[in-house]
C-alpha positions, 0 to 999 in steps of 0.5 A, spaced: 095 813 061 089 808 062 084 809 067 087 803 071 094 806 071 092 812 073 088 809 079 095 805 081 099 811 080 094 815 085 094 810 090 102 809 089 103 816 091 098 817 096 096 811 100 102 811 105 100 819 107 092 817 107 094 811 112 098 815 116 092 821 117 087 815 119 092 812 123 093 818 128 086 820 127 083 813 129 086 813 135 092 809 133 088 803 130 092 800 125 086 795 123 081 801 122 086 805 119 087 800 113 080 799 113 078 806 112 084 807 106 081 801 103 074 804 103 077 810 100 080 807 094 074 803 093 070 809 092 075 812 088 075 805 084 067 806 083 068 814 081 075 814 077 072 816 071 069 822 074 075 824 079 080 823 073 078 829 071 078 833 077 084 838 077 086 835 084 084 828 085 089 828 091 084 833 094 078 829 092 082 823 096 083 827 102 076 829 102 073 822 101 078 819 107 076 825 112 069 823 111 070 816 112 074 817 118 068 821 121 063 816 119 067 811 123 068 816 129 060 817 129 059 809 129 064 808 134 060 813 138 054 811 138 057 803 139 059 806 146 053 810 148 049 803 147 055 800 151 054 804 157 051 802 163 044 805 165 045 808 173 038 808 176 
């Protein structure tokens, strides 16, 4: 199986599950969930040759998704802090 076929197969088997996880962990925000899943697969595309040799590439996908979700939530928290009015 070519690398392109392998990535496509991994996507086909896991994209829906990753989306559902992202959707619920990001407050049921469909746009953010799609973005985080796309970001996860972009990282996979950049590291496909390396990840292909992992015993469980699905676990790598999940770990990368979790990192991306954490990063987005941190950005959201910082943005909310900046938006809070200052009380004197």
